[in-house]
C-alpha positions in Angstrom: 24.8 47.9 -28.3 22.5 47.3 -25.3 24.1 46.3 -22.1 23.4 42.8 -20.9 22.2 42.7 -17.3 24.7 41.1 -14.9 23.4 37.8 -13.7 23.9 37.2 -10.0 24.7 33.7 -8.9 22.1 32.1 -6.8 23.3 31.4 -3.3 21.3 28.4 -2.2 22.6 28.6 1.4 21.4 32.2 1.7 17.9 31.2 0.4 17.7 28.2 2.8 18.9 30.3 5.8 16.3 33.0 4.9 13.6 30.4 4.7 14.6 28.9 8.0 14.5 32.3 9.7 11.1 33.0 8.3 9.8 29.6 9.5 11.3 30.1 13.0 9.6 33.6 13.2 6.3 32.0 12.0 6.7 29.2 14.5 7.4 31.6 17.3 4.2 33.4 16.3 2.3 30.2 16.5 1.8 29.5 12.8 3.3 26.0 12.8 2.2 23.5 15.4 4.6 20.9 16.6 1.9 18.5 17.5 -0.1 17.4 14.4 -2.1 14.7 16.1 -5.2 17.0 16.0 -5.2 17.0 12.2 -7.0 14.1 10.6 -5.8 12.6 7.4 -8.2 11.8 4.6 -8.1 8.1 4.1 -9.6 7.1 0.8 -10.9 3.6 0.4 -9.0 1.4 -2.0 -10.3 1.5 -5.5 -12.2 4.8 -4.9 -13.5 6.1 -8.2 -13.2 9.8 -7.2 -10.0 11.4 -8.7 -7.6 13.0 -6.3 -6.8 15.8 -8.6 -9.6 17.5 -10.4 -9.9 20.6 -12.6 -12.8 22.6 -11.3 -13.9 25.2 -13.8 -17.0 25.9 -11.7 -14.9 28.1 -9.5 -14.4 30.6 -12.3 -16.7 33.4 -11.0 -16.4 36.7 -9.3 -18.9 38.0 -6.7 -17.9 41.7 -7.0 -20.8 44.0 -7.4 -20.2 46.1 -10.5 -17.3 44.4 -12.2 -18.1 40.8 -11.1 -20.1 40.0 -14.3 -17.4 41.0 -16.8 -14.8 39.2 -14.7 -16.9 36.1 -14.5 -17.5 36.1 -18.3 -13.8 36.6 -19.0 -12.8 33.8 -16.6 -15.4 31.4 -18.2 -14.2 32.2 -21.6 -10.6 31.6 -20.6 -11.6 28.4 -18.8 -13.4 27.1 -21.9 -10.3 27.8 -24.0 -8.1 25.9 -21.6 -10.4 23.3 -20.2 -9.0 20.3 -22.1 -5.4 21.2 -21.3 -6.1 21.6 -17.6 -8.4 18.6 -17.5 -5.7 16.5 -19.2 -3.1 17.7 -16.7 -5.4 16.9 -13.8 -5.9 13.4 -15.2 -2.2 12.9 -15.7 -1.5 14.0 -12.1 -4.2 11.7 -10.8 -2.8 8.7 -12.8 0.7 9.5 -11.5 -0.6 9.5 -7.9 -2.3 6.2 -8.5 0.9 4.7 -9.9 2.9 5.8 -6.9 0.2 4.3 -4.6 0.4 1.0 -6.4 4.2 0.9 -6.2 4.0 1.8 -2.6 1.5 -1.0 -1.9 3.9 -3.5 -3.7 6.8 -2.1 -1.6 4.9 -2.5 1.6 3.9 -6.1 0.8 7.5 -6.9 -0.2 8.9 -5.4 3.0 6.4 -7.3 5.2 7.2 -10.5 3.4 11.0 -9.9 3.9 10.5 -9.0 7.5 8.6 -12.3 8.0 11.4 -14.2 6.3 14.0 -12.4 8.5 12.1 -13.4 11.7 12.1 -17.0 10.5 15.8 -16.9 9.8 16.6 -15.4 13.2 14.5 -18.1 14.8 16.4 -20.8 12.9 19.7 -19.2 13.9 18.7 -19.2 17.6 17.7 -22.9 17.3 21.0 -23.7 15.7 23.0 -21.8 18.3 21.1 -23.3 21.2 23.2 -26.6 21.4 26.4 -24.5 21.3 25.3 -22.4 24.3 24.3 -25.5 26.3 27.7 -27.1 25.6 29.6 -24.2 27.2 
């Protein structure tokens, strides 16, 4: 009977502390900037037709001298076999992103409307409390 390997429990705290240490070392080395104001976000116009997530089979090539051609042919063959799967996954991811953006727009509009109503109610409360303050 073959021995089963002993499974070691995953210590999440150990993993997190290890990651924190690595991030701190990288930050000390200058890998992570604290000020991100120099980085510009890509702002897409609403209703843009370009998908956010795309499958790019055109990147399946190799530029190595001797072995580059067989590698490129192999990659292209594999990409052809998997094209529809990856393209479908990219479309699903893009649709999910669009759905999240739509929900976010609704949430923002709702929040702005409620903040406006809150300001109106606060103004009404101030107007109602004004005679009481004057009476004191």
